[in-house]
C-alpha positions, 0 to 999 in steps of 0.5 A: 727833931732828927736830921733823918726827919729833916731830909724828909721834910726837905723832901716834901718841901725842896728844901736842902736838908741842911736848912729844915734842919738847923732851922728847927734847930733855931727855934727849938733854941728859940722856946728854950730861951724865952722860957728861961727869961720868963721863970724863975731859976727855980728846978720846976721853973727848969723842969716845966720848960722842958717839958715845953719844950718836949711837948712843942717837939712832939706837937712839931714832929705830927705837923711834918709828919702830917706835911709829908703825909699829904705832900705824898699823897699830892704825889702821887695824885699827879703821877696818876692824872699825868699818866697817858690812858688811851682805854678804848676796848679790853684795857688801852689801844691795843692792835687797832690801825695796827699792820700785823699782816702774816702773822701767828695769833692762833691758840691765844686769847685776845678776849676785849681786844680793838682790833679796829682798823687793821691791816691783817693779811694773811695773819692766822687767828686759828684756834683763838679765844676773840670774843667781844674784839673789834674788827671794824673797818679790817682787812682781813684778807687771806686772815685765817680763823678757824676753829676761833670762838669769835662771840659778840665780835665786831665783822662790820665794814671789813674786808674778808675775802678768802678768809678761812671760817672753817669751824668757826664759834661766831655765836652773836657776832656782827656780819657784813656784806663781807661776809659772802667773800670768805673762802669757806664758812663750814661747820661755823656755828652763826647762832643769833648772828646780826647779818643783814638780810639781803647778806644772809640770802645769799650765804644760804646758797652757798654750797659750803654752808654746812656740817656741825660745829665740832665745840657747840654741835650746831648746825651750819644751816640751821645756825643760819636760818637758814632753809 
């Protein structure tokens, strides 16, 4: 039992290293004295006492290492359970509730991020990967989504006045009535997009519902199933 081992034990048990080391040595001395008193002064007895002491020290060392391992595991568990976890979507709160107005998020990968109730006035997401993102109740006035991949995105209950959806890839996305307020839908691919029936009828009457998506090759009107 060395001073180094005592330091490790002290860390695990929250006591001074000197105390752990002294306690070990006192225990060792007591065992040796007991063996001497109960044995004859022959070399065989001394050899036996020494072997017992060595065996005891080995056992103590094994127990100490076991205690240290257990303490380390407990500490790791404590840290793991006390670290704040804010997982919602994409590994965290992401951008939910933030004001990111007038910022440039173009040509980026934000797949699966949460933009719930975000303020993104005049923000650009042009040509970005936004697959599976959540823009529920977001403020998207004058926001630029041109060429963005918004497949599976939730745009429900958003404000999308004058938003640019040109050449957008919106397969399977969810839209609300605010889709009527966007600046343009030209070249967009809305295959399997979820749009309220009443809103869709009005969308199909727009002059900008035309063109072909440059990425998927889908015809905009056909993707919306407009007659």
